[in-house]
C-alpha positions as CSV (number, residue, x, y, z in Angstrom):
1,M,0.0,0.0,0.0
2,A,1.4,3.4,-0.9
3,K,2.4,5.6,2.0
4,M,-0.2,8.3,1.2
5,E,-3.0,5.7,1.0
6,K,-1.8,3.9,4.1
7,G,-1.8,7.2,6.0
8,F,-5.3,8.1,4.8
9,V,-6.6,4.7,5.8
10,I,-5.1,5.0,9.3
11,K,-6.5,8.6,9.8
12,A,-9.9,7.6,8.5
13,A,-10.0,4.5,10.7
14,A,-8.9,6.5,13.7
15,L,-11.7,9.1,13.2
16,L,-14.3,6.4,12.7
17,M,-13.0,4.6,15.9
18,L,-13.4,7.7,17.9
19,I,-16.9,8.4,16.8
20,Q,-17.8,4.7,17.0
21,I,-16.6,4.6,20.6
22,L,-18.8,7.6,21.5
23,S,-21.7,6.0,19.6
24,R,-21.2,2.6,21.4
25,L,-21.1,4.3,24.8
26,L,-24.4,6.0,24.0
27,G,-25.7,2.7,22.9
28,Y,-24.8,1.2,26.2
29,A,-26.4,4.1,28.0
30,R,-29.5,3.4,26.0
31,N,-29.6,-0.3,26.9
32,M,-28.6,0.5,30.4
33,A,-31.5,2.9,30.7
34,L,-33.9,0.4,29.1
35,S,-32.8,-2.4,31.4
36,N,-32.9,-0.4,34.6
37,L,-36.2,1.3,33.8
38,F,-38.0,-2.0,32.9
39,G,-35.5,-4.7,34.1
40,Q,-34.7,-7.7,31.9
41,S,-38.3,-8.4,31.4
42,Y,-41.2,-9.2,29.0
43,E,-41.3,-5.5,28.1
44,T,-37.7,-5.3,27.0
45,D,-38.0,-8.7,25.2
46,A,-41.0,-7.3,23.4
47,F,-39.0,-4.2,22.4
48,F,-36.1,-6.1,20.9
49,A,-38.4,-8.7,19.2
50,A,-40.5,-5.9,17.6
51,F,-37.3,-4.4,16.1
52,S,-36.7,-7.6,14.2
53,I,-39.3,-7.1,11.5
54,P,-38.2,-3.7,10.1
55,D,-34.6,-4.7,10.7
56,F,-35.1,-7.8,8.5
57,I,-36.6,-5.7,5.7
58,Y,-33.8,-3.1,5.9
59,N,-31.0,-5.7,5.9
60,I,-32.3,-7.8,3.0
61,L,-32.9,-4.8,0.8
62,I,-30.0,-2.6,1.6
63,G,-28.0,-3.8,4.6
64,G,-25.3,-5.4,2.5
65,A,-26.0,-3.7,-0.8
66,I,-24.1,-0.5,-0.1
67,T,-20.8,-2.3,0.7
68,A,-21.2,-5.1,-1.8
69,A,-22.6,-3.3,-4.8
70,F,-23.3,0.4,-4.5
71,I,-19.9,1.6,-3.4
72,P,-17.8,-0.6,-5.8
73,V,-19.9,0.4,-8.9
74,F,-20.4,4.1,-7.9
75,S,-16.7,4.4,-7.0
76,S,-15.7,2.9,-10.3
77,Y,-17.5,5.5,-12.3
78,L,-16.0,8.3,-10.1
79,A,-12.5,6.8,-10.6
80,K,-13.1,6.8,-14.4
81,D,-14.2,10.5,-14.2
82,R,-17.8,9.6,-15.2
83,P,-19.8,11.3,-12.4
84,E,-22.9,11.7,-14.5
85,Q,-23.1,8.0,-15.1
86,A,-22.5,7.5,-11.3
87,W,-25.5,9.7,-10.4
88,R,-27.8,8.1,-13.0
89,T,-26.9,4.6,-11.7
90,G,-27.4,5.7,-8.1
91,S,-30.8,7.2,-9.0
92,V,-32.1,4.0,-10.5
93,F,-30.8,1.9,-7.7
94,S,-32.2,4.2,-5.0
95,S,-35.6,4.4,-6.7
96,W,-36.0,0.6,-6.8
97,V,-34.8,0.3,-3.1
98,L,-37.3,2.8,-1.9
99,L,-40.2,1.4,-3.9
100,L,-39.6,-2.1,-2.7
101,M,-39.1,-0.8,0.9
102,A,-42.4,1.0,0.8
103,V,-44.3,-2.1,-0.4
104,L,-42.7,-4.5,2.1
105,L,-43.3,-2.1,5.0
106,M,-47.0,-1.7,4.1
107,L,-47.5,-5.5,3.9
108,S,-45.6,-5.9,7.2
109,F,-47.8,-3.3,8.9
110,M,-50.9,-5.1,7.7
111,F,-49.7,-8.6,8.9
112,T,-47.7,-7.6,11.9
113,E,-49.5,-9.9,14.4
114,P,-49.2,-13.1,12.3
115,L,-45.5,-12.3,11.7
116,M,-44.9,-11.9,15.4
117,R,-46.6,-15.2,16.1
118,V,-44.1,-16.9,13.8
119,L,-41.0,-15.1,15.1
120,T,-41.5,-15.4,18.8
121,Q,-42.9,-17.7,21.5
122,F,-45.0,-15.0,23.2
123,S,-48.4,-16.1,24.4
124,P,-51.5,-14.7,22.8
125,E,-52.0,-12.5,25.9
126,Q,-48.5,-11.0,25.4
127,M,-48.8,-10.3,21.7
128,A,-50.3,-6.8,21.8
129,L,-47.2,-5.0,23.0
130,P,-44.7,-6.3,20.5
131,V,-47.1,-5.8,17.7
132,A,-47.6,-2.2,18.6
133,L,-43.9,-1.6,19.0
134,A,-43.1,-3.2,15.6
135,R,-45.6,-1.0,13.8
136,I,-44.0,2.1,15.4
137,T,-40.4,1.1,14.5
138,M,-41.3,0.2,10.8
139,V,-40.9,3.9,9.8
140,Q,-37.3,3.7,11.0
141,A,-36.4,1.2,8.2
142,L,-37.3,3.8,5.5
143,F,-35.2,6.6,7.1
144,M,-32.3,4.1,7.6
145,A,-32.5,3.1,3.9
146,L,-32.2,6.7,2.8
147,S,-29.4,7.2,5.2
148,A,-27.5,4.2,3.9
149,L,-27.8,5.4,0.3
150,A,-26.4,8.8,1.4
151,T,-23.6,7.0,3.3
152,G,-22.7,5.0,0.2
153,V,-22.4,8.2,-1.9
154,L,-20.3,10.0,0.7
155,Q,-18.0,7.0,1.3
156,S,-17.5,6.7,-2.4
157,H,-16.2,10.2,-2.3
158,Q,-13.8,9.2,0.6
159,H,-15.9,11.1,3.1
160,F,-16.5,9.3,6.4
161,T,-17.2,11.9,9.0
162,W,-20.9,12.8,8.7
163,P,-22.1,9.3,8.2
164,A,-20.3,8.3,11.4
165,I,-21.7,11.3,13.3
166,G,-25.2,10.3,12.0
167,V,-24.8,7.0,13.8
168,L,-23.8,8.9,16.9
169,L,-26.9,11.0,16.8
170,Y,-29.1,7.9,16.3
171,N,-28.2,6.7,19.8
172,V,-28.5,10.2,21.3
173,F,-32.1,10.6,20.2
174,I,-33.1,7.1,21.2
175,L,-31.7,7.7,24.7
176,V,-33.2,11.2,25.1
177,F,-36.6,10.5,23.8
178,G,-36.7,7.1,25.3
179,I,-36.4,8.6,28.7
180,L,-38.4,11.8,28.2
181,L,-41.5,10.1,26.7
182,I,-42.0,7.2,29.1
183,R,-44.3,9.0,31.5
184,P,-46.5,10.7,28.9
185,I,-46.9,7.5,26.9
186,E,-47.5,5.4,30.1
187,A,-50.1,8.0,31.2
188,L,-52.0,7.7,27.9
189,W,-51.5,4.0,27.3
190,P,-50.8,2.1,30.5
191,G,-48.4,-0.7,30.0
192,Y,-46.9,0.7,26.9
193,G,-44.2,3.0,28.4
194,V,-41.4,1.1,26.6
195,A,-42.8,2.5,23.3
196,S,-41.0,5.7,24.1
197,F,-37.8,4.0,23.0
198,S,-39.5,2.9,19.8
199,V,-40.4,6.5,19.1
200,G,-36.8,7.5,19.9
201,V,-35.7,4.9,17.3
202,V,-37.7,6.6,14.6
203,I,-36.5,10.1,15.5
204,G,-32.9,8.9,15.7
205,S,-33.1,7.3,12.3
206,F,-34.4,10.6,10.8
207,A,-31.5,12.5,12.4
208,T,-29.0,10.0,10.9
209,L,-30.3,10.9,7.4
210,A,-30.7,14.6,8.0
211,V,-27.1,15.2,9.2
212,Q,-25.7,13.9,5.9
213,I,-27.8,16.0,3.6
214,P,-25.7,19.2,3.6
215,T,-22.5,17.3,2.7
216,L,-24.3,15.3,0.1
217,V,-25.5,18.5,-1.6
218,K,-21.9,19.8,-1.6
219,K,-20.7,16.6,-3.3
220,G,-23.0,17.4,-6.3
221,F,-26.0,15.3,-5.3
222,H,-28.2,14.7,-8.2
223,Y,-31.3,12.4,-7.9
224,R,-34.0,11.7,-10.5
225,F,-36.6,9.0,-10.0
226,S,-36.0,6.3,-12.5
227,L,-36.8,2.6,-12.8
228,D,-34.7,2.1,-15.9
229,T,-33.6,-1.5,-15.7
230,R,-31.5,-1.1,-18.8
231,N,-29.0,1.1,-17.0
232,E,-25.6,-0.6,-17.3
233,G,-24.4,0.3,-13.8
234,F,-27.7,-0.8,-12.2
235,R,-27.4,-4.2,-13.9
236,R,-23.9,-4.6,-12.5
237,M,-25.2,-3.7,-9.0
238,I,-28.0,-6.2,-9.3
239,R,-25.6,-9.0,-10.3
240,L,-23.5,-8.1,-7.3
241,I,-26.3,-7.6,-4.9
242,L,-28.5,-10.6,-5.5
243,P,-26.2,-13.2,-3.9
244,V,-25.7,-10.8,-0.9
245,M,-29.5,-10.3,-0.6
246,I,-30.0,-14.0,-0.5
247,G,-27.2,-14.4,2.0
248,L,-28.4,-11.7,4.2
249,S,-32.0,-13.1,4.1
250,V,-30.7,-16.4,5.3
251,S,-28.5,-14.7,7.9
252,Q,-31.5,-12.7,9.2
253,I,-33.6,-15.9,9.3
254,N,-30.8,-17.4,11.3
255,M,-31.0,-14.6,13.8
256,L,-34.8,-15.0,13.9
257,V,-34.3,-18.6,14.8
258,T,-32.1,-17.6,17.7
259,Q,-34.8,-15.0,18.7
260,Y,-37.5,-17.6,18.6
261,L,-35.5,-20.0,20.8
262,A,-34.5,-17.2,23.2
263,T,-38.1,-16.0,23.7
264,G,-39.0,-19.6,24.6
265,L,-36.7,-19.3,27.7
266,E,-37.7,-17.4,30.8
267,S,-38.7,-13.7,30.4
268,G,-35.7,-11.5,30.2
269,Y,-33.2,-14.0,28.8
270,F,-33.6,-12.6,25.3
271,T,-32.8,-9.1,26.7
272,A,-29.8,-10.5,28.6
273,M,-28.5,-12.0,25.3
274,K,-29.0,-8.6,23.6
275,N,-27.1,-6.8,26.4
276,A,-24.2,-9.3,26.2
277,Y,-24.1,-9.1,22.4
278,S,-23.9,-5.3,22.5
279,L,-20.9,-5.5,24.8
280,M,-19.2,-8.1,22.6
281,Q,-19.8,-5.9,19.6
282,L,-17.9,-2.9,21.1
283,P,-14.5,-4.0,19.8
284,V,-16.0,-5.3,16.6
285,G,-18.0,-2.2,15.9
286,V,-15.4,0.3,17.0
287,F,-12.2,-1.1,15.8
288,A,-12.7,-3.9,13.3
289,A,-15.6,-2.2,11.5
290,S,-13.7,1.2,11.4
291,I,-10.7,-0.5,9.9
292,A,-12.9,-2.4,7.3
293,V,-14.8,0.8,6.3
294,A,-11.7,2.9,6.0
295,I,-9.7,0.3,4.0
296,F,-12.5,-0.7,1.7
297,P,-12.3,2.2,-0.9
298,T,-8.6,1.7,-1.1
299,M,-9.0,-2.1,-1.7
300,T,-11.7,-1.4,-4.3
301,A,-9.4,0.9,-6.2
302,Q,-6.5,-1.5,-6.0
303,A,-8.7,-4.4,-7.3
304,A,-10.1,-2.2,-10.1
305,A,-6.5,-1.3,-11.1
306,G,-5.6,-5.0,-11.1
307,D,-2.9,-4.3,-8.4
308,Y,-3.4,-7.6,-6.5
309,P,0.0,-7.4,-4.6
310,E,-1.1,-4.1,-3.0
311,L,-4.6,-5.5,-2.4
312,K,-3.2,-8.5,-0.5
313,R,-0.9,-6.2,1.5
314,S,-3.9,-4.1,2.4
315,M,-5.9,-7.2,3.4
316,S,-3.0,-8.5,5.5
317,M,-2.5,-5.2,7.3
318,G,-6.3,-4.9,8.0
319,L,-6.5,-8.4,9.4
320,R,-3.4,-8.2,11.6
321,T,-4.5,-4.8,12.9
322,S,-7.9,-6.1,13.7
323,F,-6.6,-9.1,15.5
324,Y,-4.2,-6.9,17.4
325,V,-7.1,-5.1,19.0
326,T,-10.0,-7.7,19.1
327,V,-8.1,-10.6,20.6
328,P,-6.9,-8.8,23.8
329,A,-10.3,-7.2,23.9
330,A,-12.0,-10.6,24.0
331,V,-9.6,-11.9,26.6
332,G,-10.1,-8.8,28.8
333,M,-13.9,-9.0,28.6
334,I,-13.9,-12.7,29.5
335,V,-11.8,-12.0,32.6
336,L,-13.8,-8.9,33.6
337,R,-17.2,-10.0,32.4
338,E,-19.0,-9.8,35.8
339,P,-17.4,-6.5,37.0
340,I,-18.2,-4.9,33.6
341,V,-21.8,-6.0,33.5
342,R,-22.3,-5.1,37.2
343,L,-20.8,-1.6,36.5
344,L,-22.8,-0.9,33.4
345,F,-26.2,-2.4,34.1
346,E,-26.8,-3.0,37.8
347,F,-28.2,0.4,38.9
348,S,-31.7,-0.3,40.2
349,E,-33.8,-3.0,41.9
350,D,-35.1,-3.9,38.5
351,F,-31.7,-5.2,37.4
352,T,-30.4,-7.5,40.1
353,A,-27.1,-9.4,40.8
354,A,-28.8,-12.5,39.3
355,D,-29.4,-10.5,36.1
356,T,-25.7,-9.6,36.1
357,V,-24.7,-13.3,36.2
358,I,-27.1,-14.1,33.3
359,V,-25.6,-11.4,31.1
360,A,-22.0,-12.3,32.1
361,Q,-22.6,-16.0,31.2
362,A,-23.8,-15.0,27.7
363,L,-20.9,-12.5,27.3
364,L,-18.3,-15.3,28.0
365,Y,-19.5,-17.4,25.2
366,Y,-20.0,-14.5,22.8
367,C,-16.4,-13.4,23.3
368,I,-15.1,-16.7,22.0
369,G,-16.0,-15.6,18.5
370,L,-15.3,-11.9,18.9
371,A,-12.0,-11.8,16.9
372,A,-13.5,-14.0,14.2
373,Y,-16.4,-11.6,13.6
374,G,-14.0,-8.7,13.4
375,A,-12.0,-10.4,10.8
376,I,-15.1,-11.4,8.8
377,L,-15.9,-7.7,8.2
378,I,-12.5,-7.3,6.5
379,L,-12.6,-10.6,4.6
380,L,-16.0,-9.9,3.2
381,R,-14.8,-6.6,1.8
382,G,-11.9,-8.4,0.2
383,F,-14.4,-10.4,-1.8
384,Y,-16.5,-7.4,-2.5
385,A,-13.5,-5.4,-3.7
386,I,-12.9,-8.1,-6.4
387,Q,-16.7,-8.0,-7.1
388,N,-17.2,-11.6,-6.0
389,T,-20.3,-12.0,-3.9
390,L,-21.2,-15.6,-4.7
391,M,-18.5,-17.2,-2.6
392,P,-19.3,-15.2,0.6
393,L,-22.9,-16.2,0.0
394,L,-22.1,-19.9,-0.1
395,I,-19.9,-19.6,2.9
396,S,-22.7,-17.8,4.8
397,F,-25.1,-20.7,4.0
398,A,-22.6,-23.1,5.6
399,A,-22.1,-20.9,8.7
400,I,-25.8,-20.3,9.2
401,A,-26.6,-24.0,8.9
402,L,-23.9,-24.7,11.5
403,N,-25.3,-22.0,13.8
404,V,-28.9,-23.3,13.6
405,V,-27.8,-26.9,14.2
406,L,-25.6,-25.9,17.1
407,S,-28.3,-23.7,18.6
408,L,-30.9,-26.4,18.5
409,A,-28.4,-28.9,20.0
410,L,-27.1,-26.5,22.8
411,V,-30.1,-24.5,23.9
412,G,-31.4,-27.6,25.8
413,P,-28.4,-28.3,28.0
414,L,-26.9,-24.7,28.1
415,G,-29.9,-22.4,27.6
416,H,-29.0,-18.9,26.6
417,R,-25.3,-19.8,26.9
418,G,-25.7,-22.5,24.3
419,L,-27.2,-19.9,21.8
420,A,-24.2,-17.6,22.4
421,L,-21.7,-20.4,22.0
422,A,-23.3,-21.6,18.8
423,Y,-23.0,-18.0,17.4
424,S,-19.3,-17.9,18.2
425,L,-18.5,-21.3,16.8
426,A,-20.3,-20.5,13.6
427,G,-18.4,-17.3,13.2
428,I,-15.0,-19.0,13.7
429,G,-16.0,-21.5,11.0
430,Q,-17.1,-18.7,8.6
431,C,-13.9,-16.8,9.2
432,L,-11.7,-19.8,8.3
433,L,-13.7,-20.6,5.2
434,L,-13.5,-17.0,4.0
435,I,-9.7,-16.9,4.4
436,Y,-9.3,-20.2,2.6
437,F,-11.4,-19.3,-0.4
438,L,-10.2,-15.7,-0.7
439,R,-6.6,-17.0,-0.7
440,R,-7.6,-19.3,-3.6
441,K,-9.0,-16.2,-5.5
442,I,-6.2,-13.8,-5.1
443,G,-3.2,-15.9,-4.0
444,P,-1.2,-16.0,-0.7
445,M,-2.1,-13.1,1.6
446,G,0.8,-13.2,4.0
447,L,-0.7,-15.9,6.2
448,K,2.8,-16.7,7.6
449,G,2.9,-13.2,9.0
450,L,-0.7,-13.7,10.3
451,S,0.4,-17.0,12.0
452,R,3.3,-15.2,13.6
453,T,1.0,-12.5,14.8
454,G,-1.3,-15.1,16.3
455,L,1.5,-16.8,18.3
456,Q,2.7,-13.4,19.6
457,L,-0.9,-12.5,20.6
458,L,-1.3,-15.8,22.4
459,F,1.7,-15.0,24.6
460,A,0.9,-11.3,25.1
461,C,-2.8,-12.0,25.9
462,S,-1.9,-14.8,28.4
463,A,0.3,-12.3,30.3
464,M,-2.4,-9.7,30.1
465,A,-5.1,-12.0,31.4
466,L,-3.1,-12.9,34.5
467,A,-2.4,-9.2,35.1
468,V,-6.0,-8.2,34.7
469,W,-7.3,-11.0,36.9
470,G,-4.7,-10.0,39.6
471,A,-5.7,-6.4,39.4
472,A,-9.4,-7.2,39.6
473,E,-9.0,-9.4,42.6
474,L,-6.6,-7.0,44.4
475,S,-8.9,-4.0,43.8
476,A,-11.9,-6.0,45.0
477,A,-10.1,-6.8,48.2
478,V,-8.9,-3.2,48.8
479,L,-11.9,-1.3,47.5
480,S,-15.6,-1.5,48.4
481,I,-17.2,-2.7,45.2
482,A,-20.7,-2.5,46.6
483,G,-20.9,1.1,45.3
484,K,-20.5,2.4,41.8
485,L,-17.3,4.3,42.6
486,G,-15.6,1.1,43.7
487,Q,-16.9,-0.8,40.7
488,L,-15.7,1.9,38.4
489,L,-12.3,2.0,39.9
490,Q,-12.0,-1.8,39.8
491,V,-12.8,-2.0,36.1
492,I,-10.7,1.1,35.1
493,L,-7.6,0.0,37.1
494,S,-7.9,-3.5,35.7
495,I,-8.1,-2.2,32.2
496,I,-5.2,0.2,32.6
497,V,-3.0,-2.6,34.0
498,G,-4.1,-4.9,31.2
499,I,-3.3,-2.4,28.5
500,A,0.0,-1.5,30.0
501,V,1.1,-5.2,30.2
502,Y,-0.2,-5.9,26.7
503,F,1.6,-3.0,25.1
504,F,4.8,-3.8,27.1
505,V,4.8,-7.4,26.0
506,T,4.0,-6.7,22.3
507,G,6.6,-3.9,22.3
508,W,9.2,-6.2,23.8
509,M,8.4,-8.7,21.0
510,H,8.7,-5.9,18.4
511,M,5.3,-6.6,16.9
512,E,4.8,-4.5,13.7
513,E,1.3,-3.6,14.9
514,F,2.7,-2.1,18.1
515,T,5.2,-0.1,16.2
516,L,2.5,1.2,13.9
517,A,0.3,2.3,16.9
518,R,3.3,3.9,18.6
519,N,4.4,5.8,15.6
520,L,0.9,7.1,15.0
521,L,0.7,8.3,18.6
522,K,4.1,10.0,18.2
523,R,3.0,11.8,15.1
524,R,-0.2,13.0,16.7
525,L,1.7,14.3,19.8
526,H,4.2,16.0,17.5
527,R,1.5,17.8,15.5
528,K,-0.2,19.0,18.8
529,R,3.2,20.4,20.1
530,A,3.8,22.1,16.7
531,A,0.4,23.6,16.7
532,A,0.8,24.8,20.3
533,S,4.2,26.4,19.5
534,R,2.8,28.3,16.6
535,Q,0.1,29.7,18.8
């Protein structure tokens, strides 16, 4: 990878990581508020189950389309200095997406109750609340589709800031309106107070779109409604997107199977799994996703130019950087699972110590597959960059089948822990298959270096785990962890010790990833000093 491109990727990834960290923190604040206001209960189970219908529609229509089809084709026209063709193609694609979205949402609104009966194991007496919540949140899917299209255009222009800020605002509005509207809604419709968070979801999704519009206009936004199926670029997009749509449909069905099994457990277990999953997704969403999003336009350009050696170097750098962050994150979260959950969620009588244990159990098994799911985000973009969407589709079929089989086998003996473990094992299998078949497509990707990184990480993370465990036990003995201050100090001190040990060991082993992070930090500090001296 050229130095300029490498520097851009690093800067873009760093920016996205910062905004994603803030967004995830707000997401945890949202879940924390939800769990402490309503507990891990039927109400919160209903909220998360209701979200599955519009989420399914959004994901099959556009969830993977932007990355797999829109950005590669739109970017290719921009790279060839054909912006008019890019906008024409984008208009046709957007028109079809919005038309299909409107039709599916109307049908879902009409048949919400039968759909909810199929997707959950709620009793007939419990069905009214999730049906009402689902109908409210359906509007969100339309706004998110428009937002995703705007994001695709901006990222094709190498602009990442406002799309990421939009995600940040999404969680802000859910949290704010979720809290502010509880009492008014509960007063008008007793038993429906949790609907305040559904209203917040709709307002937040609109904000995600609105914040991108000014920059979109500056980039020369030009949309004209068109259903011209003869458009060359649109046909290319459809060829790329159809396998992804099928794969995402199966993937969403897989998640719905998990939802169905989880809602058959005691009330609140489905919410506990959602809370644990959101914690596991922090390193994936903040670090791995940021790296994948930042590196994807570069990989697409390298593939379009036929520069496969540089493409493979980009892939290798992305994977090694992702593992450097996600592996220690998984180990740290496993060691600190109960202190973290207790700190973040146990605030009221509605969320008890028993609830903490339930979430921590699920978190343990989710973390087993954390690094694999981070790598999957980068590997998928490797296939999308070379405009191959069929192989990831076939691999997703295999992973989903494995997840369903394991879920059915493990939910009996392990309950919610079995569902989390099945998800992790399926992710590891998918990651290995993606590496194997991508290597067959583009040739060796420096896996020897990846293996060396893996061995170094094993040693460094073992030392880190011992240090974190020792720090947590020592702080628990010295501090009073009955209160939030003691819990906060226990978690923060343990994390600081873990990070210090991890960086020391990886630096001592002269890992390339450590050197990259250190040099980036030095450059940032140097720029700040230079700016201060000029002032």
